[in-house]
Backbone as JSON, one array per atom type, in Angstrom:
{
  "sequence": "MDQQFAERIDKGENIVDDLVVSIANMKEQKAMDLAAKMLNGGENPLKVLELCRQAVELVGQQFEQGQYFLPELVMAGEMLQKISKMAEPFVKQDAAEATERIGKVVMGSVKGDIHDIGKDMVIFLLDVNGFEVQDLGVDVTPEAFVAAIRETKPQVVGMSALLTTVFESFKDTVAAIEEAGMRDAVKIMIGGGTVTDEVREYSGADAYGKDAVEAVNLSKKWVEN",
  "N": [[-26.43, -0.19, 96.62], [-29.18, -1.46, 94.27], [-31.83, 0.82, 94.97], [-34.88, 0.37, 94.54], [-34.97, -2.82, 95.0], [-33.94, -2.42, 97.87], [-36.13, -0.83, 98.74], [-38.25, -2.74, 98.6], [-37.83, -4.44, 100.24], [-38.16, -3.26, 102.84], [-41.26, -2.92, 102.59], [-41.79, -5.17, 103.32], [-41.74, -7.22, 101.28], [-41.45, -10.54, 99.96], [-39.46, -13.64, 100.25], [-37.57, -14.02, 98.13], [-36.98, -11.85, 96.76], [-35.55, -10.97, 99.02], [-33.2, -12.54, 99.38], [-32.18, -11.8, 97.45], [-31.44, -9.37, 97.73], [-29.87, -9.53, 100.58], [-27.96, -10.63, 99.94], [-26.41, -9.1, 98.29], [-26.24, -6.96, 99.96], [-24.26, -8.3, 101.12], [-24.59, -9.33, 103.57], [-24.55, -12.15, 105.21], [-25.03, -14.14, 106.73], [-27.63, -14.07, 106.78], [-28.38, -14.52, 104.03], [-27.57, -17.42, 104.02], [-29.23, -18.5, 105.33], [-31.58, -17.95, 104.61], [-31.59, -19.2, 101.99], [-31.26, -22.07, 102.48], [-33.74, -22.44, 104.21], [-35.52, -22.18, 101.6], [-34.62, -23.61, 99.88], [-35.04, -26.07, 101.69], [-37.25, -25.71, 101.88], [-38.41, -26.66, 99.47], [-38.3, -25.21, 97.24], [-37.43, -24.89, 93.86], [-33.79, -25.59, 93.53], [-32.45, -24.32, 91.1], [-33.93, -22.42, 90.91], [-32.95, -20.94, 93.08], [-29.9, -20.51, 92.76], [-30.07, -19.22, 90.44], [-31.48, -16.8, 91.25], [-29.02, -16.1, 93.16], [-27.57, -15.53, 90.92], [-28.7, -13.01, 89.95], [-28.3, -11.52, 92.22], [-25.38, -11.37, 92.49], [-25.1, -9.75, 90.2], [-25.62, -7.63, 90.41], [-23.89, -6.94, 92.63], [-21.69, -6.67, 90.75], [-22.25, -4.4, 89.01], [-22.33, -2.56, 91.14], [-18.99, -2.69, 91.45], [-18.64, -1.86, 89.23], [-19.24, 0.73, 89.1], [-17.29, 1.86, 91.26], [-18.47, 1.73, 93.6], [-18.29, -0.38, 95.08], [-15.72, -3.07, 96.07], [-12.66, -4.76, 95.69], [-12.74, -6.76, 97.94], [-15.36, -7.01, 98.21], [-16.22, -8.68, 96.19], [-15.25, -10.82, 96.42], [-16.11, -11.56, 98.91], [-19.0, -11.93, 98.0], [-18.48, -13.58, 96.07], [-17.83, -15.82, 97.77], [-20.24, -16.29, 99.16], [-21.9, -17.5, 97.28], [-20.35, -19.84, 96.17], [-20.96, -21.05, 99.01], [-24.03, -21.05, 98.87], [-23.79, -22.72, 96.6], [-22.92, -25.0, 97.16], [-24.98, -25.88, 99.55], [-26.82, -25.88, 97.69], [-26.4, -28.11, 95.83], [-27.03, -31.06, 96.65], [-29.49, -31.12, 95.69], [-30.07, -30.41, 93.18], [-29.29, -32.47, 92.27], [-30.86, -34.61, 93.15], [-32.94, -33.75, 91.66], [-32.17, -33.88, 89.02], [-31.28, -36.32, 87.23], [-28.1, -38.12, 87.81], [-25.43, -38.61, 85.54], [-23.76, -41.58, 84.47], [-21.92, -41.48, 83.29], [-19.72, -39.43, 81.29], [-20.82, -37.23, 79.27], [-19.61, -35.37, 78.0], [-16.9, -32.94, 76.89], [-15.6, -29.6, 78.28], [-14.08, -26.54, 78.45], [-13.87, -24.13, 80.22], [-13.56, -20.67, 81.03], [-12.49, -17.35, 82.76], [-11.89, -14.49, 80.72], [-9.22, -12.71, 79.75], [-8.17, -9.97, 81.58], [-10.39, -9.71, 83.34], [-11.0, -10.91, 86.5], [-13.16, -12.12, 87.48], [-15.39, -14.86, 89.03], [-17.63, -15.8, 89.59], [-19.86, -16.28, 88.11], [-18.97, -17.71, 86.0], [-18.29, -20.05, 87.97], [-20.71, -21.39, 89.01], [-22.12, -21.91, 86.25], [-20.03, -24.2, 85.88], [-20.53, -25.57, 87.66], [-23.02, -26.23, 87.28], [-22.96, -27.88, 84.47], [-21.32, -29.87, 85.38], [-22.97, -31.41, 87.37], [-24.56, -32.13, 85.39], [-23.57, -34.18, 83.9], [-20.91, -33.14, 82.64], [-17.38, -32.86, 81.94], [-15.17, -31.2, 83.0], [-12.96, -28.63, 82.4], [-11.38, -26.27, 84.17], [-9.96, -23.27, 83.69], [-10.01, -21.17, 85.19], [-9.41, -17.47, 86.29], [-8.67, -14.16, 84.2], [-7.92, -15.45, 82.32], [-5.71, -15.89, 79.37], [-5.63, -15.65, 75.51], [-3.93, -17.16, 74.67], [-3.69, -18.97, 76.55], [-6.36, -20.45, 76.53], [-6.24, -21.67, 74.12], [-3.95, -23.49, 74.3], [-5.4, -25.04, 76.14], [-7.04, -26.16, 74.44], [-6.13, -27.61, 72.53], [-4.8, -29.76, 74.37], [-7.13, -30.77, 75.66], [-9.12, -31.26, 74.18], [-11.69, -30.43, 73.95], [-15.61, -30.63, 73.42], [-17.09, -27.85, 73.54], [-16.49, -24.95, 74.32], [-16.29, -22.25, 77.21], [-16.39, -18.91, 77.74], [-16.44, -16.27, 80.2], [-17.17, -13.28, 81.28], [-17.48, -10.08, 83.38], [-16.9, -7.7, 83.08], [-17.57, -4.53, 81.27], [-15.56, -3.97, 79.88], [-13.95, -5.36, 78.99], [-14.68, -6.92, 76.94], [-13.33, -7.19, 74.48], [-11.62, -8.89, 74.95], [-12.89, -11.31, 74.22], [-13.3, -11.25, 71.79], [-10.38, -11.55, 70.86], [-9.75, -14.09, 71.95], [-11.37, -15.31, 70.8], [-10.16, -15.03, 67.95], [-7.76, -15.95, 68.23], [-7.84, -18.62, 68.64], [-8.9, -19.34, 65.87], [-6.7, -19.14, 64.51], [-5.29, -20.79, 65.47], [-6.22, -22.91, 63.94], [-8.04, -24.62, 65.32], [-10.93, -23.64, 65.32], [-12.89, -24.7, 64.07], [-13.64, -26.89, 65.2], [-14.24, -26.8, 67.73], [-17.4, -25.43, 69.55], [-18.36, -22.54, 70.61], [-19.5, -20.5, 73.29], [-20.22, -17.7, 75.2], [-20.69, -15.59, 78.14], [-22.58, -13.7, 80.72], [-22.96, -11.38, 83.13], [-23.2, -8.81, 81.91], [-23.48, -9.34, 79.39], [-24.22, -9.47, 75.79], [-25.94, -10.47, 72.94], [-25.1, -8.88, 70.88], [-22.74, -8.06, 72.11], [-21.75, -11.39, 71.24], [-22.28, -11.46, 68.7], [-19.95, -9.5, 68.03], [-17.54, -10.84, 68.6], [-17.75, -13.01, 67.54], [-18.24, -15.78, 68.55], [-20.38, -18.54, 68.93], [-22.75, -18.8, 70.39], [-24.09, -17.01, 73.16], [-25.26, -17.19, 76.53], [-27.81, -16.6, 78.65], [-27.81, -17.45, 81.21], [-26.95, -19.71, 83.85], [-28.36, -21.87, 83.5], [-29.21, -22.06, 80.33], [-26.44, -22.05, 79.25], [-26.12, -24.88, 79.99], [-27.56, -26.23, 78.79], [-27.2, -25.45, 76.17], [-24.71, -26.21, 75.84], [-25.41, -29.28, 75.88], [-27.01, -29.53, 73.41], [-25.07, -28.99, 71.41], [-22.93, -31.13, 71.75], [-25.02, -33.55, 71.61], [-25.33, -33.24, 68.86]],
  "CA": [[-27.21, -1.61, 95.98], [-30.19, -0.88, 93.77], [-32.71, 0.92, 95.94], [-35.67, -0.83, 94.46], [-35.06, -3.91, 95.84], [-34.21, -2.18, 99.32], [-37.76, -0.34, 99.6], [-39.09, -3.81, 98.4], [-37.58, -5.55, 101.19], [-38.52, -2.41, 103.58], [-42.1, -3.43, 102.74], [-41.99, -6.53, 104.23], [-41.97, -8.25, 100.97], [-40.94, -11.64, 99.56], [-38.09, -14.0, 100.12], [-37.03, -14.07, 97.11], [-36.35, -10.44, 96.86], [-35.1, -10.85, 100.63], [-32.03, -13.31, 99.59], [-30.88, -10.95, 96.56], [-30.72, -8.34, 98.9], [-28.71, -9.97, 101.62], [-26.36, -11.06, 99.48], [-26.0, -7.75, 97.47], [-25.65, -6.29, 100.95], [-22.84, -8.63, 101.79], [-25.25, -9.99, 104.93], [-23.61, -13.32, 104.46], [-25.58, -15.46, 107.49], [-29.1, -13.79, 106.57], [-28.34, -15.14, 103.17], [-27.29, -19.19, 104.21], [-30.64, -19.05, 106.46], [-32.49, -17.33, 103.55], [-31.29, -19.61, 101.19], [-31.37, -23.14, 103.5], [-34.98, -22.56, 104.1], [-36.14, -22.13, 100.09], [-34.48, -25.37, 99.59], [-35.61, -27.12, 102.41], [-39.21, -25.79, 101.55], [-38.9, -27.48, 98.21], [-37.95, -24.29, 96.3], [-36.64, -25.36, 92.65], [-32.69, -25.16, 93.79], [-31.76, -23.88, 90.17], [-34.17, -20.88, 90.84], [-32.23, -20.13, 94.25], [-29.53, -20.25, 92.08], [-30.53, -17.68, 89.8], [-31.22, -15.47, 92.69], [-27.64, -15.59, 93.32], [-26.93, -14.67, 89.79], [-28.98, -11.85, 89.89], [-27.23, -10.58, 93.42], [-23.85, -11.02, 91.87], [-24.96, -8.84, 88.82], [-25.95, -6.31, 91.45], [-22.36, -6.76, 92.98], [-20.58, -6.31, 89.3], [-22.53, -3.39, 88.68], [-21.21, -1.69, 92.24], [-17.93, -2.73, 91.44], [-17.9, -0.9, 87.94], [-19.45, 2.01, 89.98], [-16.58, 2.33, 92.09], [-19.28, 1.57, 95.4], [-17.94, -1.95, 95.87], [-14.16, -3.23, 95.66], [-12.1, -6.33, 95.47], [-13.25, -7.33, 99.38], [-16.74, -7.38, 98.48], [-16.03, -9.33, 95.21], [-14.43, -12.13, 96.95], [-17.45, -12.02, 99.77], [-19.65, -12.4, 97.26], [-18.1, -15.53, 95.43], [-17.84, -17.43, 98.94], [-21.44, -16.56, 99.41], [-21.72, -17.96, 95.91], [-19.6, -20.75, 96.89], [-21.52, -22.0, 100.17], [-25.02, -21.54, 98.8], [-24.02, -23.58, 95.45], [-22.78, -26.63, 98.22], [-25.99, -26.35, 99.67], [-27.83, -26.87, 96.71], [-25.84, -29.58, 95.34], [-27.57, -32.46, 96.95], [-30.69, -30.87, 95.54], [-29.68, -30.48, 92.18], [-28.65, -33.78, 92.07], [-31.8, -34.93, 93.16], [-33.95, -33.51, 90.72], [-31.29, -34.35, 88.0], [-30.37, -37.98, 87.42], [-26.64, -37.52, 87.73], [-24.97, -39.35, 84.56], [-23.03, -42.28, 84.85], [-20.56, -41.43, 82.29], [-19.23, -38.16, 81.03], [-20.88, -36.85, 78.09], [-18.39, -34.32, 76.84], [-15.77, -31.89, 77.51], [-15.79, -28.21, 78.21], [-13.03, -25.99, 78.7], [-14.12, -22.91, 80.64], [-12.4, -19.85, 82.12], [-13.06, -15.91, 82.64], [-11.14, -13.99, 79.83], [-8.06, -11.87, 80.12], [-8.65, -8.81, 82.12], [-11.7, -10.17, 84.49], [-11.46, -11.38, 87.56], [-14.69, -12.34, 88.21], [-15.42, -16.37, 89.22], [-18.63, -16.1, 90.18], [-21.12, -16.9, 86.85], [-18.38, -18.98, 85.53], [-18.5, -21.32, 88.81], [-21.83, -21.65, 88.78], [-22.04, -22.9, 85.15], [-19.0, -24.83, 85.75], [-21.29, -26.57, 88.92], [-24.21, -26.97, 86.3], [-22.18, -28.72, 83.8], [-20.7, -30.93, 86.15], [-23.83, -32.27, 87.76], [-25.35, -32.59, 84.18], [-22.65, -34.94, 83.03], [-20.02, -32.92, 81.78], [-16.27, -33.21, 82.15], [-15.22, -29.27, 82.88], [-11.73, -27.93, 82.63], [-11.64, -24.69, 84.96], [-8.78, -22.22, 83.76], [-9.5, -20.06, 86.4], [-9.54, -15.87, 85.74], [-7.99, -13.17, 83.73], [-7.22, -16.3, 80.89], [-5.02, -15.26, 78.11], [-5.9, -16.71, 74.53], [-2.95, -18.22, 74.45], [-4.3, -20.4, 77.44], [-7.54, -21.12, 76.16], [-5.95, -22.2, 72.68], [-3.13, -24.74, 74.36], [-6.1, -25.93, 76.96], [-8.29, -27.11, 73.64], [-5.34, -28.63, 72.07], [-4.43, -30.4, 75.19], [-8.46, -31.3, 76.52], [-10.49, -31.6, 72.97], [-13.4, -29.78, 74.1], [-16.64, -30.0, 72.29], [-17.42, -26.55, 74.01], [-15.39, -23.63, 75.06], [-17.31, -21.31, 77.76], [-15.66, -18.0, 78.32], [-16.99, -15.4, 81.05], [-17.02, -11.61, 81.85], [-18.61, -9.32, 83.93], [-16.72, -6.23, 82.86], [-17.5, -4.33, 80.03], [-14.29, -3.36, 79.3], [-13.03, -7.0, 78.64], [-15.51, -7.65, 75.83], [-12.34, -7.21, 73.55], [-10.7, -10.51, 75.06], [-13.73, -12.37, 73.84], [-13.02, -11.87, 70.3], [-8.93, -12.15, 70.9], [-9.69, -15.31, 72.17], [-11.79, -16.51, 69.3], [-9.28, -15.25, 66.87], [-6.87, -16.8, 68.27], [-8.57, -19.97, 68.36], [-9.07, -19.29, 65.02], [-5.39, -18.7, 64.09], [-4.7, -22.07, 65.88], [-6.79, -23.98, 63.2], [-9.19, -25.05, 66.05], [-12.14, -23.03, 65.08], [-14.01, -25.69, 63.24], [-13.57, -28.48, 66.22], [-15.3, -26.26, 69.27], [-18.55, -24.6, 69.92], [-17.73, -21.09, 71.33], [-20.34, -20.01, 74.05], [-19.86, -16.88, 75.93], [-21.64, -15.31, 79.35], [-21.73, -12.85, 81.85], [-23.93, -10.33, 83.43], [-23.86, -7.67, 80.96], [-23.33, -9.78, 77.71], [-25.91, -9.58, 75.02], [-26.11, -11.33, 71.56], [-24.48, -7.74, 70.26], [-21.32, -8.88, 71.83], [-21.55, -12.21, 70.72], [-21.86, -11.24, 67.16], [-18.9, -8.81, 67.43], [-16.94, -11.8, 69.03], [-17.39, -14.17, 66.95], [-18.9, -16.36, 69.54], [-21.45, -19.46, 68.37], [-23.85, -18.4, 71.29], [-24.11, -16.8, 74.64], [-26.25, -18.27, 77.68], [-28.07, -15.37, 79.28], [-27.66, -17.68, 82.59], [-26.23, -21.08, 83.92], [-29.2, -23.34, 82.73], [-28.52, -21.99, 79.01], [-25.46, -22.62, 78.83], [-25.79, -26.16, 80.06], [-28.75, -26.38, 77.28], [-26.39, -24.77, 74.84], [-23.43, -27.29, 75.86], [-26.43, -30.61, 75.55], [-27.44, -29.53, 71.92], [-23.9, -29.22, 71.12], [-22.84, -32.42, 71.91], [-25.62, -34.1, 71.1], [-25.57, -32.89, 67.42]],
  "C": [[-28.07, -0.81, 95.57], [-31.14, -0.95, 94.97], [-34.09, 0.82, 95.96], [-35.77, -1.75, 95.17], [-35.18, -3.44, 97.41], [-35.26, -2.0, 100.11], [-38.61, -1.47, 99.45], [-39.32, -4.76, 100.1], [-38.38, -4.66, 102.74], [-39.79, -2.66, 103.69], [-42.37, -4.43, 103.74], [-42.34, -7.89, 102.88], [-41.1, -9.66, 100.9], [-39.53, -12.52, 99.83], [-36.75, -14.17, 99.34], [-36.16, -13.1, 96.47], [-35.07, -10.27, 97.97], [-33.35, -11.47, 100.3], [-31.12, -12.62, 98.5], [-30.59, -10.33, 97.18], [-29.68, -8.51, 99.57], [-27.42, -9.95, 100.76], [-25.7, -9.85, 98.33], [-25.23, -7.08, 98.31], [-24.96, -6.79, 101.5], [-23.33, -9.03, 103.41], [-25.57, -11.5, 104.42], [-25.15, -14.44, 105.14], [-27.04, -15.13, 106.91], [-29.29, -14.81, 105.58], [-28.31, -16.73, 102.94], [-28.74, -18.92, 104.76], [-31.54, -18.96, 105.14], [-32.57, -18.77, 102.04], [-31.29, -21.64, 102.07], [-32.92, -23.25, 103.34], [-35.77, -22.42, 102.81], [-35.49, -23.32, 99.72], [-34.89, -26.44, 100.43], [-37.11, -27.25, 102.37], [-39.47, -26.23, 100.32], [-38.81, -26.39, 97.33], [-37.01, -24.75, 95.25], [-35.14, -24.81, 92.88], [-32.05, -24.43, 92.73], [-32.65, -22.37, 90.33], [-33.41, -20.23, 92.2], [-30.76, -19.81, 93.33], [-29.13, -19.32, 90.97], [-30.63, -16.74, 90.6], [-30.0, -14.92, 92.88], [-27.27, -14.86, 92.07], [-27.45, -13.52, 89.69], [-28.31, -10.74, 91.15], [-26.11, -10.45, 92.99], [-24.04, -9.86, 90.9], [-25.02, -7.7, 89.44], [-24.63, -6.04, 92.0], [-21.36, -6.34, 92.02], [-21.02, -5.41, 89.28], [-21.96, -2.1, 89.73], [-20.2, -1.58, 92.24], [-17.59, -1.64, 90.46], [-18.14, 0.53, 88.35], [-18.49, 2.62, 90.42], [-17.19, 2.35, 93.48], [-18.73, 0.44, 95.76], [-16.49, -2.11, 95.24], [-14.01, -4.41, 96.08], [-12.68, -7.07, 96.91], [-14.87, -7.67, 98.92], [-17.08, -8.4, 97.32], [-15.82, -10.44, 95.55], [-15.66, -12.76, 98.31], [-18.37, -12.57, 98.89], [-19.78, -13.76, 96.36], [-17.61, -16.36, 96.71], [-19.15, -17.7, 99.03], [-21.83, -17.56, 98.75], [-21.86, -19.63, 96.49], [-20.67, -22.05, 98.02], [-22.55, -22.03, 99.74], [-25.24, -22.71, 97.57], [-23.84, -25.17, 96.34], [-24.0, -26.7, 98.75], [-27.17, -26.77, 98.91], [-27.58, -27.73, 96.17], [-26.56, -30.78, 95.34], [-29.25, -32.36, 96.21], [-31.06, -31.01, 94.14], [-29.62, -31.52, 91.66], [-29.8, -34.89, 92.25], [-32.72, -35.09, 92.16], [-33.26, -34.14, 89.25], [-30.48, -35.63, 87.8], [-29.08, -37.72, 87.12], [-26.27, -38.92, 86.81], [-23.86, -40.58, 85.08], [-21.63, -42.36, 84.38], [-20.76, -40.15, 81.99], [-20.09, -37.74, 79.65], [-20.47, -36.25, 76.67], [-17.26, -33.61, 77.68], [-16.24, -30.52, 77.45], [-14.5, -27.64, 78.75], [-13.64, -24.15, 79.33], [-13.06, -21.71, 81.56], [-13.16, -18.08, 81.69], [-11.65, -15.62, 81.43], [-10.02, -13.16, 80.7], [-8.6, -10.61, 80.75], [-9.79, -8.84, 83.08], [-11.29, -11.31, 85.2], [-12.59, -12.1, 88.42], [-14.65, -14.31, 88.14], [-16.58, -16.3, 89.42], [-19.77, -16.46, 89.13], [-20.15, -18.04, 86.86], [-18.19, -20.19, 86.66], [-19.83, -21.64, 88.96], [-22.17, -22.67, 87.49], [-21.65, -24.05, 84.94], [-19.73, -26.47, 86.95], [-22.48, -27.45, 88.02], [-24.18, -28.02, 85.41], [-21.73, -30.06, 84.24], [-21.73, -32.17, 86.74], [-24.85, -32.95, 86.66], [-24.6, -33.6, 83.28], [-21.49, -34.69, 82.11], [-18.46, -32.87, 82.43], [-15.71, -31.74, 81.65], [-13.55, -28.67, 83.59], [-11.23, -26.53, 82.83], [-10.51, -24.17, 84.47], [-8.72, -20.85, 84.67], [-10.03, -18.53, 85.76], [-8.65, -15.37, 85.19], [-7.04, -14.53, 82.84], [-6.92, -15.43, 79.35], [-5.64, -15.69, 76.86], [-5.06, -17.7, 74.24], [-3.32, -19.27, 75.36], [-5.4, -21.2, 76.75], [-6.69, -21.87, 74.69], [-4.78, -23.66, 73.55], [-4.02, -25.58, 75.53], [-6.81, -26.93, 75.93], [-7.31, -28.02, 73.43], [-4.99, -29.6, 73.17], [-5.81, -31.51, 75.75], [-9.15, -31.87, 75.2], [-11.57, -31.67, 73.25], [-14.14, -30.09, 72.97], [-17.22, -28.76, 72.25], [-16.16, -25.99, 74.64], [-16.25, -22.39, 75.65], [-15.94, -20.12, 77.94], [-16.63, -16.79, 78.72], [-16.39, -14.57, 81.37], [-17.64, -10.94, 82.21], [-17.97, -7.75, 83.53], [-17.18, -6.13, 81.68], [-16.31, -4.03, 79.13], [-13.45, -4.57, 78.97], [-14.0, -7.5, 77.49], [-14.41, -7.87, 74.51], [-11.61, -8.35, 73.43], [-11.56, -11.21, 74.49], [-13.52, -12.46, 72.19], [-11.43, -11.73, 69.84], [-9.06, -13.38, 70.65], [-10.39, -15.76, 71.0], [-11.29, -16.36, 68.57], [-7.88, -16.21, 67.19], [-6.89, -18.39, 68.21], [-8.7, -20.24, 66.83], [-7.92, -20.14, 64.18], [-4.73, -20.41, 64.46], [-5.12, -23.26, 64.93], [-7.83, -24.88, 64.18], [-10.82, -24.88, 65.48], [-13.46, -23.88, 65.02], [-14.33, -27.0, 64.61], [-14.47, -28.05, 67.3], [-16.24, -25.39, 68.99], [-17.88, -23.53, 70.74], [-19.24, -20.35, 72.44], [-19.58, -18.88, 75.18], [-20.81, -15.91, 77.17], [-21.06, -14.23, 80.43], [-22.94, -11.98, 81.84], [-24.43, -9.13, 82.67], [-23.5, -7.81, 79.52], [-24.41, -9.96, 77.16], [-25.23, -9.76, 73.55], [-25.2, -10.26, 70.45], [-23.09, -8.49, 70.54], [-20.99, -10.12, 71.82], [-20.92, -12.31, 69.1], [-20.56, -10.68, 67.1], [-17.63, -9.93, 67.69], [-16.54, -12.96, 68.37], [-17.73, -15.52, 67.22], [-20.11, -17.37, 68.74], [-22.82, -18.94, 69.35], [-23.52, -17.78, 72.42], [-25.8, -17.09, 75.37], [-26.49, -16.78, 78.75], [-27.82, -16.46, 81.22], [-26.92, -18.93, 82.21], [-26.83, -22.28, 83.12], [-29.13, -23.4, 81.55], [-27.63, -22.42, 78.72], [-24.97, -24.07, 78.89], [-26.56, -26.73, 79.04], [-27.86, -26.41, 76.09], [-25.59, -26.23, 74.47], [-24.24, -28.91, 75.21], [-26.22, -30.72, 74.15], [-26.08, -29.66, 71.78], [-23.26, -30.55, 70.77], [-23.65, -33.21, 71.56], [-25.52, -34.27, 69.63], [-23.97, -33.18, 67.37]]
}
């Protein structure tokens, strides 16, 4: 994992960095305890989830460098799921729950990418903010996205990827949606720890969200308009 983070923890620095390092180092029980302490102590639950995202980004970097493997990715995902479930009542307390769904979103990790951690965080926040979300899972083909759009008729399509090697799948999926004659009917956002606006421009998507909160804000703006 990132040596700078480890050195800061060795010096006894704050609980924020400690949570990131605990997740990135696969110290599950410590991560759970720290997350609970932050949430019960009044910390913004979205900040806690953002720290989880930072930790998962570190795990993804280690995976791409061949230092972490599938078991570590799975374990990181399990930790995120547990912390997300822990944070859910605090998120719902901070944001009034919608009495009816305000829009539809289709979400999936693109073909070639098996990471669902960031995607699941976005889905979680979309749900508590009143969206009906169809989760297509991971390694989703362009054809599967097209079929889901045709069936669900969402206003927003979200595509996720952590690996830089699958950016072409963003472009292929956007192209498939256009070829199916549905491009004008949906707004497309992409995201993931390595995604930039240059990737968004290359893919032909409408926007990229640097984190789950921005993805929710984009979806709200598009639905309202």
